[in-house]
C-alpha positions, -999 to 999 in steps of 0.1 A, spaced: -487 -263 -370 -468 -285 -395 -437 -284 -373 -457 -298 -344 -470 -326 -365 -435 -335 -377 -421 -334 -341 -449 -356 -329 -444 -382 -358 -406 -382 -352 -411 -386 -314 -436 -415 -319 -411 -432 -343 -382 -427 -318 -404 -440 -290 -414 -471 -310 -378 -478 -320 -366 -474 -284 -393 -497 -269 -391 -523 -297 -367 -547 -278 -392 -550 -250 -417 -566 -272 -394 -592 -288 -385 -625 -271 -350 -626 -257 -327 -646 -279 -316 -668 -250 -352 -675 -240 -362 -684 -275 -334 -708 -280 -336 -743 -266 -309 -748 -240 -292 -781 -241 -287 -788 -204 -268 -820 -212 -242 -801 -231 -241 -774 -204 -232 -800 -178 -205 -815 -200 -191 -780 -206 -190 -773 -168 -172 -806 -162 -146 -797 -188 -141 -763 -172 -137 -780 -138 -112 -804 -152 -92 -776 -168 -93 -756 -136 -80 -785 -115 -53 -794 -141 -41 -758 -139 -40 -760 -101 -18 -791 -104 5 -772 -127 6 -743 -103 14 -764 -72 42 -782 -92 56 -748 -99 52 -738 -62 71 -769 -52 99 -762 -77 102 -726 -64 101 -738 -27 69 -720 -20 53 -751 -5 67 -782 12 69 -816 -4 42 -829 20 18 -801 11 25 -806 -25 17 -843 -23 -15 -837 -4 -27 -809 -28 -16 -829 -59 -36 -859 -47 -67 -837 -40 -66 -820 -74 -59 -853 -92 -89 -869 -76 -111 -839 -87 -98 -843 -122 -106 -880 -122 -141 -873 -108 -148 -848 -136 -135 -872 -162 -157 -900 -149 -188 -877 -147 -182 -865 -182 -178 -900 -194 -211 -911 -178 -229 -881 -194 -216 -889 -228 -227 -926 -224 -262 -914 -214 -262 -892 -245 -253 -921 -267 -275 -948 -252 
């Protein structure tokens, strides 16, 4: 009889331990998300991505994988995207300050 009681107590404790995370708020939900900073981070990632693309197409031109015309067109496209990301980031930072 004592063994059954011990098994039931241990089982109840294990069940409570297993289900405990379901009754706590998720860390991400309990933290305030700064959407302004998230937008800035996304723009910075976009800028890095496009700068890497420029580096890649410069390499492709040097290794004759793309023509000079294609290189010029792609470089202009990615440069414009970088400039747009920089301007958008600048506007967000100005909004944050003022």
